[in-house]
LUMDRENMI-338190 format. One line per field, with one value per atom (N, C-alpha, C, CB): residue number from 0; atom name; x, y, z. Coordinates in steps of 0.1 Angstrom, whole numbers, plus 5000, padded with zeros to 4 digits. Glycine has a CB too. Layout:
k NUM;...
a CA;...
px X;...
py Y;...
pz Z;...
This chain:
k 0;0;0;0;1;1;1;1;2;2;2;2;3;3;3;3;4;4;4;4;5;5;5;5;6;6;6;6;7;7;7;7;8;8;8;8;9;9;9;9;10;10;10;10;11;11;11;11;12;12;12;12;13;13;13;13;14;14;14;14;15;15;15;15;16;16;16;16;17;17;17;17;18;18;18;18;19;19;19;19;20;20;20;20;21;21;21;21;22;22;22;22;23;23;23;23;24;24;24;24;25;25;25;25;26;26;26;26;27;27;27;27;28;28;28;28;29;29;29;29;30;30;30;30;31;31;31;31;32;32;32;32;33;33;33;33;34;34;34;34;35;35;35;35;36;36;36;36;37;37;37;37;38;38;38;38;39;39;39;39;40;40;40;40;41;41;41;41;42;42;42;42;43;43;43;43;44;44;44;44;45;45;45;45;46;46;46;46;47;47;47;47;48;48;48;48;49;49;49;49;50;50;50;50;51;51;51;51;52;52;52;52;53;53;53;53;54;54;54;54;55;55;55;55;56;56;56;56;57;57;57;57;58;58;58;58;59;59;59;59;60;60;60;60;61;61;61;61;62;62;62;62;63;63;63;63;64;64;64;64;65;65;65;65;66;66;66;66;67;67;67;67;68;68;68;68;69;69;69;69;70;70;70;70;71;71;71;71;72;72;72;72;73;73;73;73;74;74;74;74;75;75;75;75;76;76;76;76;77;77;77;77;78;78;78;78;79;79;79;79;80;80;80;80;81;81;81;81;82;82;82;82;83;83;83;83;84;84;84;84;85;85;85;85;86;86;86;86;87;87;87;87;88;88;88;88;89;89;89;89;90;90;90;90;91;91;91;91;92;92;92;92;93;93;93;93;94;94;94;94;95;95;95;95;96;96;96;96;97;97;97;97
a N;CA;C;CB;N;CA;C;CB;N;CA;C;CB;N;CA;C;CB;N;CA;C;CB;N;CA;C;CB;N;CA;C;CB;N;CA;C;CB;N;CA;C;CB;N;CA;C;CB;N;CA;C;CB;N;CA;C;CB;N;CA;C;CB;N;CA;C;CB;N;CA;C;CB;N;CA;C;CB;N;CA;C;CB;N;CA;C;CB;N;CA;C;CB;N;CA;C;CB;N;CA;C;CB;N;CA;C;CB;N;CA;C;CB;N;CA;C;CB;N;CA;C;CB;N;CA;C;CB;N;CA;C;CB;N;CA;C;CB;N;CA;C;CB;N;CA;C;CB;N;CA;C;CB;N;CA;C;CB;N;CA;C;CB;N;CA;C;CB;N;CA;C;CB;N;CA;C;CB;N;CA;C;CB;N;CA;C;CB;N;CA;C;CB;N;CA;C;CB;N;CA;C;CB;N;CA;C;CB;N;CA;C;CB;N;CA;C;CB;N;CA;C;CB;N;CA;C;CB;N;CA;C;CB;N;CA;C;CB;N;CA;C;CB;N;CA;C;CB;N;CA;C;CB;N;CA;C;CB;N;CA;C;CB;N;CA;C;CB;N;CA;C;CB;N;CA;C;CB;N;CA;C;CB;N;CA;C;CB;N;CA;C;CB;N;CA;C;CB;N;CA;C;CB;N;CA;C;CB;N;CA;C;CB;N;CA;C;CB;N;CA;C;CB;N;CA;C;CB;N;CA;C;CB;N;CA;C;CB;N;CA;C;CB;N;CA;C;CB;N;CA;C;CB;N;CA;C;CB;N;CA;C;CB;N;CA;C;CB;N;CA;C;CB;N;CA;C;CB;N;CA;C;CB;N;CA;C;CB;N;CA;C;CB;N;CA;C;CB;N;CA;C;CB;N;CA;C;CB;N;CA;C;CB;N;CA;C;CB;N;CA;C;CB;N;CA;C;CB;N;CA;C;CB;N;CA;C;CB;N;CA;C;CB;N;CA;C;CB;N;CA;C;CB;N;CA;C;CB;N;CA;C;CB;N;CA;C;CB;N;CA;C;CB;N;CA;C;CB;N;CA;C;CB;N;CA;C;CB
px 9721;9715;9714;9723;9724;9724;9712;9737;9710;9700;9686;9701;9684;9671;9668;9672;9678;9675;9672;9688;9678;9675;9661;9685;9655;9641;9631;9639;9635;9626;9624;9632;9634;9633;9624;9647;9626;9617;9602;9621;9600;9587;9580;9587;9587;9582;9578;9592;9587;9585;9573;9597;9571;9559;9546;9561;9546;9534;9531;9536;9541;9538;9527;9551;9526;9514;9501;9515;9499;9486;9484;9485;9495;9494;9491;9507;9498;9496;9482;9506;9476;9463;9451;9461;9454;9443;9436;9449;9423;9414;9412;9421;9419;9416;9406;9430;9397;9386;9385;9372;9386;9385;9372;9387;9372;9360;9360;9360;9348;9347;9348;9333;9356;9358;9349;9372;9342;9333;9340;9322;9353;9360;9369;9369;9372;9380;9395;9375;9397;9410;9419;9409;9433;9442;9442;9457;9442;9443;9457;9432;9463;9478;9480;9485;9471;9473;9460;9482;9460;9448;9452;9440;9443;9445;9432;9451;9432;9421;9425;9416;9416;9419;9412;9414;9402;9396;9389;9385;9381;9375;9365;9369;9360;9350;9354;9338;9362;9366;9380;9367;9379;9391;9391;9394;9402;9404;9413;9409;9410;9419;9421;9412;9433;9437;9443;9446;9443;9449;9446;9445;9443;9439;9443;9445;9445;9449;9458;9437;9469;9478;9482;9490;9481;9485;9500;9476;9507;9520;9520;9527;9509;9508;9504;9497;9513;9511;9498;9523;9493;9481;9468;9480;9469;9458;9455;9460;9443;9439;9444;9424;9450;9454;9443;9468;9440;9430;9435;9417;9433;9435;9422;9444;9421;9408;9411;9401;9401;9401;9388;9405;9388;9375;9375;9374;9363;9361;9351;9357;9353;9343;9341;9348;9328;9324;9319;9315;9319;9314;9323;9301;9336;9346;9350;9342;9346;9350;9339;9362;9327;9316;9311;9304;9312;9309;9319;9294;9321;9331;9325;9344;9327;9322;9334;9312;9333;9343;9341;9342;9352;9352;9360;9356;9369;9378;9382;9390;9381;9385;9394;9373;9406;9415;9417;9429;9406;9407;9416;9393;9424;9433;9446;9426;9447;9460;9467;9456;9472;9480;9473;9494;9479;9474;9477;9480;9469;9472;9479;9458;9490;9498;9498;9513;9495;9495;9485;9509;9480;9471;9474;9456;9472;9474;9465;9489;9458;9449;9453;9434;9451;9454;9441;9461;9430;9417;9406;9413;9394;9383;9382;9370;9388;9386;9399;9379;9411;9424;9433;9431;9436;9444;9454;9435
py 2880;2892;2891;2905;2886;2885;2875;2880;2864;2855;2861;2842;2869;2876;2885;2884;2893;2901;2894;2910;2882;2874;2869;2863;2867;2863;2875;2854;2885;2897;2904;2907;2907;2914;2907;2917;2894;2887;2887;2873;2886;2886;2900;2883;2910;2924;2926;2935;2922;2924;2916;2920;2904;2896;2902;2882;2909;2915;2928;2916;2936;2949;2951;2954;2942;2944;2944;2934;2935;2935;2947;2922;2951;2963;2976;2965;2977;2989;2990;2989;2979;2980;2979;2968;2977;2977;2990;2973;2989;3001;3008;3010;3005;3012;3004;3013;3011;3005;3013;3006;3006;3012;3019;3002;3032;3040;3044;3052;3044;3049;3065;3046;3070;3084;3091;3087;3082;3087;3096;3096;3093;3100;3089;3111;3092;3083;3088;3081;3100;3106;3099;3121;3100;3095;3104;3094;3098;3106;3105;3102;3116;3116;3118;3127;3125;3128;3130;3141;3128;3130;3136;3116;3145;3151;3152;3166;3147;3148;3156;3133;3166;3174;3169;3188;3160;3153;3140;3162;3134;3121;3123;3114;3135;3138;3145;3145;3156;3165;3161;3179;3159;3156;3160;3141;3161;3165;3155;3179;3152;3144;3151;3130;3151;3158;3148;3170;3152;3144;3150;3129;3141;3146;3136;3159;3142;3134;3143;3128;3137;3144;3135;3150;3140;3132;3135;3135;3125;3128;3137;3115;3138;3147;3161;3141;3171;3185;3191;3193;3186;3192;3187;3189;3176;3171;3180;3157;3180;3187;3180;3188;3188;3183;3188;3189;3179;3182;3180;3174;3189;3188;3188;3199;3180;3178;3178;3165;3185;3184;3180;3199;3169;3164;3166;3148;3168;3170;3161;3185;3156;3148;3155;3134;3155;3160;3149;3172;3137;3125;3114;3121;3117;3107;3098;3098;3103;3095;3087;3087;3087;3080;3085;3079;3098;3105;3116;3110;3118;3128;3138;3122;3151;3160;3168;3170;3171;3179;3193;3178;3199;3213;3222;3214;3216;3224;3216;3230;3222;3215;3224;3210;3220;3229;3225;3229;3223;3219;3228;3219;3222;3230;3234;3242;3231;3235;3223;3243;3221;3210;3201;3214;3189;3180;3186;3166;3183;3187;3175;3191;3177;3166;3165;3167;3175;3174;3184;3177;3181;3189;3189;3184;3200;3201;3212;3206;3208;3217;3217;3212;3229;3230;3229;3243;3232;3231;3230;3242;3230;3228;3239;3226;3250;3262;3267;3272;3263;3268;3257;3276;3259;3248;3255;3239
pz 7938;7932;7917;7936;7910;7896;7891;7891;7899;7895;7897;7904;7907;7909;7897;7922;7892;7881;7868;7878;7866;7854;7854;7853;7866;7867;7866;7880;7874;7875;7861;7885;7854;7841;7831;7835;7828;7819;7824;7816;7837;7843;7841;7858;7843;7841;7826;7846;7818;7803;7799;7795;7805;7801;7805;7807;7817;7823;7817;7837;7811;7806;7797;7800;7786;7777;7784;7766;7793;7800;7809;7809;7816;7825;7816;7833;7805;7797;7791;7785;7788;7781;7791;7772;7804;7814;7815;7828;7814;7815;7802;7824;7791;7778;7770;7770;7765;7756;7743;7764;7732;7719;7717;7707;7712;7710;7696;7719;7690;7676;7676;7670;7666;7665;7654;7661;7646;7636;7626;7642;7623;7613;7606;7619;7593;7586;7585;7571;7591;7591;7601;7595;7599;7609;7621;7602;7632;7645;7650;7655;7653;7657;7672;7650;7679;7693;7700;7694;7713;7721;7734;7723;7740;7752;7760;7750;7772;7781;7793;7786;7797;7809;7821;7806;7819;7830;7825;7838;7832;7827;7817;7839;7814;7804;7792;7810;7794;7783;7776;7788;7763;7756;7741;7757;7735;7721;7714;7720;7702;7693;7680;7691;7675;7663;7653;7666;7641;7630;7617;7631;7607;7594;7583;7591;7571;7560;7551;7552;7547;7538;7526;7546;7514;7503;7499;7491;7494;7489;7477;7486;7470;7458;7463;7448;7460;7465;7459;7462;7448;7442;7449;7427;7458;7465;7477;7469;7482;7494;7506;7495;7515;7529;7539;7532;7548;7558;7572;7555;7581;7595;7602;7600;7612;7619;7635;7615;7642;7656;7661;7662;7669;7674;7689;7672;7695;7709;7715;7712;7727;7734;7748;7737;7752;7765;7774;7763;7769;7776;7778;7769;7779;7782;7770;7792;7758;7746;7740;7748;7746;7741;7727;7751;7726;7713;7710;7713;7697;7693;7683;7687;7683;7674;7668;7681;7655;7648;7653;7632;7658;7663;7654;7677;7646;7637;7625;7645;7614;7601;7593;7593;7591;7584;7569;7590;7562;7548;7540;7542;7532;7524;7531;7518;7543;7551;7554;7564;7567;7570;7581;7575;7582;7593;7606;7592;7616;7630;7637;7638;7642;7647;7662;7643;7670;7684;7690;7690;7702;7709;7724;7707;7730;7745;7751;7747;7761;7768;7783;7767;7790;7804;7812;7807;7806;7812;7801;7822;7805;7794;7784;7801;7786;7777;7772;7783;7777;7772;7767;7784;7754;7747;7738;7740
C-alpha cells in the first residue's frame, strides 16, 4: 500500500495543472484595471470586479464592475466607483440579484 501511494501522489500532482486549465480560454476584458473576482450564474451571464488603488492617498481610487451576457466574449462596464474603493468580490444568485 505504501508503494502505491508513492506512485499515485506524484502522478496526480503532475496531472493537476492540465486538468485545472482544461476548458478555460483567456478572454479580453477591455479594461486596464486589475480584476479581483468573477461570478457566473450560468453559461452566459457573469460579472467581474476590480479596480485600481494607488498607495498615495491623494490619488484617485477606482472600483469597476464589468458584465457579460454572452459567456465572456464581450464585457461592458456597468458600475464605476471613481473616487471610492476597489471592488474585491462579487456574488450573484441569479441574473438580477447580486
